[in-house]
N, C-alpha and C positions, 0 to 999 in steps of 0.2 A: 629454622628457628633463628631469630635475630639476636646477636650477641650484644651486650651493653658496651658502649664506648669505654675504653680504658680510663679516660679522664673522669667519666661519670662514676665509675667504680671506685677510683682513687679518692674522689671528692667525698663520696658517701662514707668511705672508710675513715678519712680524716675527721669528718663531722661526728661520726660515732665515737671516736677516741677523744675529741675535744669537748663534746657536750657533757656537762656535769650530770651525774646520776642524781635524780631527785627522789626517786622511790628509795626508801630505806628498809632495812630488815627490821622485823618486829623485835622489840627489846622487852624482856620480862622485868617487872619491878613491883615494888610495894609503895602505896601512897602513904606519905608521911604527913602532908598538910595540903589542904585545898584552899585557895584564895580566889574565890569567884570575882570579888570586887576588882581585883587587879589582873584577872585572867592569868594566874600563875598556879603552878602545882609543884610541890616538893616530892621527889621520887627517889627511892633507894633502888638501885638496879645493878645488875651484874655487868660484865664487860659489854660495851656497845661498839662493836667493830665498825659499824656503819658511820659512827661519829668519831672514830679514831681513839676511843677510850678502851684501854686494855685491862683496866681493873674495876672492881666494884666501887661504887661511890653513891653519895647522896647529893642531889643537886636540885636547885630551883629552876624550873623551866617556864618560859612563857607558853601560852597556848594560842594556836592560830585563831580559835573561836572560843569564847567563854562558855558556849553551849556544850563544849566537849566535857566540861567539868560536872555537868548535871548528874546527880546520882552517885558521885564518887565521894568517898570519905576515907579518913585515915584508917589504915589496916587493910584496905582492899588490895587484892592482887590484880595487876593489870598487865596488858601487853600494849606497847605504844610504839609509834614511829615518830622520829624527830629529824629535823635538819638544822644545819648551822647556817646562819646568815650574818650580816654585818652587825646585828644587834644581839647576837648570842645564839642560844639553842632554843628552838621552838617546837613544841609537840604539835604534829599535824594530824595525828590519829591516835585515839586511845580507846580501849575497851576493857571491861572487867574480865579477869581470868576466870577459869572454871575450876 
């Protein structure tokens, strides 16, 4: 069996440590307001460790695609994923809770 070159292994390890994690953990929340015209949603949610938020809060999020808001209304329980970028926090996935 051929062993990988030590530099290849080291490079792969450095790349894995430096590359930002894009996938986020699902966050549970409640819909407070839906603004389809501006592709925004107001959510109340518990701690969101994946976003560095240690306490519950209500926030307005942009959505990656306004189509994600179809069928959502205030009072709905949801699970969502979001990421932080230069323009703020953006919801990348959202689905109604059960």
